N, C-alpha and C positions, 0 to 999 in steps of 0.2 A: 685255704678255703676255695672251693670251686665256686666260680661266679657264673651264673647263667642268666637267663632272662628273669626280670623281676615277675613275680607272681601277679597276674591280673587280679584286680580287685573285683569282687562279685558285685554286680550292680543289680539291686532289686528293684522292681517296678512296682508301683502301687496303682491300683485301679479304684475308681470311685464307686464300684458296684458293691453292694451290701452283701453281707453273709446270706440274708434271707433271699435276696434277689438271685444270687448265683445258684442257690439251692432250687429256686423256682425255675430257673432256666434248665437246669439238670433234670428236674422232674418232668418238665414239658418235652425236653428232648427225648427222654426215655420213654415217655408215653406215646409220642409221635413215632418213634422208632419202632415200638411194639405194635402200634396201629399199621405201620407200613409192612411189617413182617406178616401180620395177620391178613392184611390185604393181598400181599403177594401169594400168600398161602391159598387164599380164596380164589385168586385168579388162576393159579396153577391147578386147582381142583376142577375149575370150569373147563380148562383145557383137557384135563385128564379124563373128565367125564364125557366131553364131546368125542375125544379119540375113541374111548371104549363103546360108546352108544352108536357112533356113526361109522366105526371102523376107519377113521382118519389116519393119515400118515403124519406122525408127530412132527417131523422136520419140515414137511411142506406146510403144515398148519402154523407152525412157529414163524416160518419165513413169511407167510401170507399176513399174519398178525403184525409182523414188522413192516410189511409194505403198507398195511392199513394206516399206521401211524404217520407215514410220510406225507409230505405235501404232494399234491398231484404232479408237479413237473419233476420232482426227484423220483417219485414212484415210476412214472413213465420212462424215465432215463434208466432206471434199474431194470425194468421188465425188457426193455429194448436190448440192453447190454446182455442180460442173462439169455435171451433167445439168441443173440448174435454169437456169444461165446460158446453156447451148446452147439449151435450149428457148425462153428469153425472147428470144434473139437470132434465132429462127426457123432455126437451123441444121438442124433436122430436116426443114424444108420443102424443102431443096435436093436431095431425092432425085429420082433419074430411074428408068427402067425397069429399069436393071441394078443398082440400089442396094438393098441388102438390110438396111440399118442397123435399120430398125424391126423386121423379122422377127427379126434377131439379138437385139435387146432383148426381144421378146416370148418368145423361146425361153429366154433368161436368166432372165427373171422366172418363167416356168413351171417351169424346173428348180429354181430357189431355193425357190419355194413348195412344190413337191412334196418336196423335201428337208427343208424346214422342217416340213411337216405330219407327217412320218414321226418326227420327234423327240418325245421326252416333254417335257412342260413342266417348267420348273425349279421345285421345290417352294417355293423362297423367294419367287420372283416370283408363283407362283400364290397363296401366302398373302397377299401384299401387295396383289394386284389383287382378290382375292375377299374 
């Protein structure tokens, strides 16, 4: 007779959850999962509607929605890196006579600087810097 490893005994675990409670957990999970699918569908419809109504770029809008979810420090880092990488890859050199990307960037910078100049300095930062 061939001798091999002895068969492992099957260990069964028992839980103290009742049949009714496990069924309730399953029902709650399925209900919440269905609600999540419905909410995701509704959110997707909002995006689709905005894209169609306002002629938005889908990828840019999705990227912007992702940025909006980030905390401010992470968002600033992402934006800074995006601009740096695009510049290093000469993506701003691909402009033609009808492209206004640099003008748009200049307008944004001007607006932000004007808005920032109107704000009063934070006293804590002023004390730290000065």
